Each structure stands twice: as structure tokens, then as C-alpha cells.
N, C-alpha and C positions, 0 to 999 in steps of 0.2 A: 557539468557532468550530464550525460544523456539520461533521460528518464525512461525506465523500462518496467514493464509489468510482465512477469512470466507465470504461466500456469503449467504446473507439472502434474501429470496424471500417472499414478502408479499402476502396477499390473492387476491389482484387485479393484480398481476403479476409484481409489481414494485420490483426492486432488489437493494441491497446495498452491497458493498464490504468493508470489514473491515480488516485492517492489524494490527498485534500485533508483537512486538519483533524486528521491523525494526527501524532504525534511519535515519533521513535525507531523502533524495530523494530515498533511497533504497526501501521504501514501494511502491512508484509509479512504479519503475522499476519491482518489483516483481508482482504487480497486473495488470500491463498494458494489458496483454493478456486477462484477464477476462473482464476488462472494455471495451475493443474493441469488444469482443464477445457479451457482453450484450447490446451494443448500446450506444446512446448519453448520456453523463453524464450531469446531471442538477444541481448537488450540490457537493461540496467537503468540508469536515470538517477535518482540520488537528489537530492531537492530540499533546500532549506535546512531545511524542517520535519523531515526525518529527523534532522538533527544537533541539534535543540532538545531540551532536557531534557523528560522526561515529567513530568506533574503528579504530585505526591507520592502521591495515592491510586492511580494506575495502577502506580507503582513497587511499592507495597506489595502489590497484588493479584498482580503477576507474580512476586514473590519467594516467595510461599507455596507 
């Protein structure tokens, strides 16, 4: 699956960061720079992808 990070900005200036195609904590790692640039986070909703096992090659890279 293709990895996507979307930033949605509402009419009042509120923003939302959505990730697709990442599993486990990789979504947080990939979007951290955007979340820091956008300011304080007030809500987090985790998707089913967050709870999926990461592919073996990702697990190996992260444990080094």
C-alpha cells in the first residue's frame, strides 16, 4: 500500500494530519515534523492500521 500523509485545513484555520499505509508507530514518526510545525495537538484518533504488525524489515531497522 502507498504511504500517504494528508494535511487538512478547515475554514477556521484548524488542521488535521492523517496518515495512510503506515503500521504501528511508523505513522507518528512519519508525521511528527508536520505536527510540530502545526502546533499543539488537541486530539489523536488511531486507526486500525496503527494496531497492525509492522513488516519484518521495518521491525529490524527500528531495533538497530
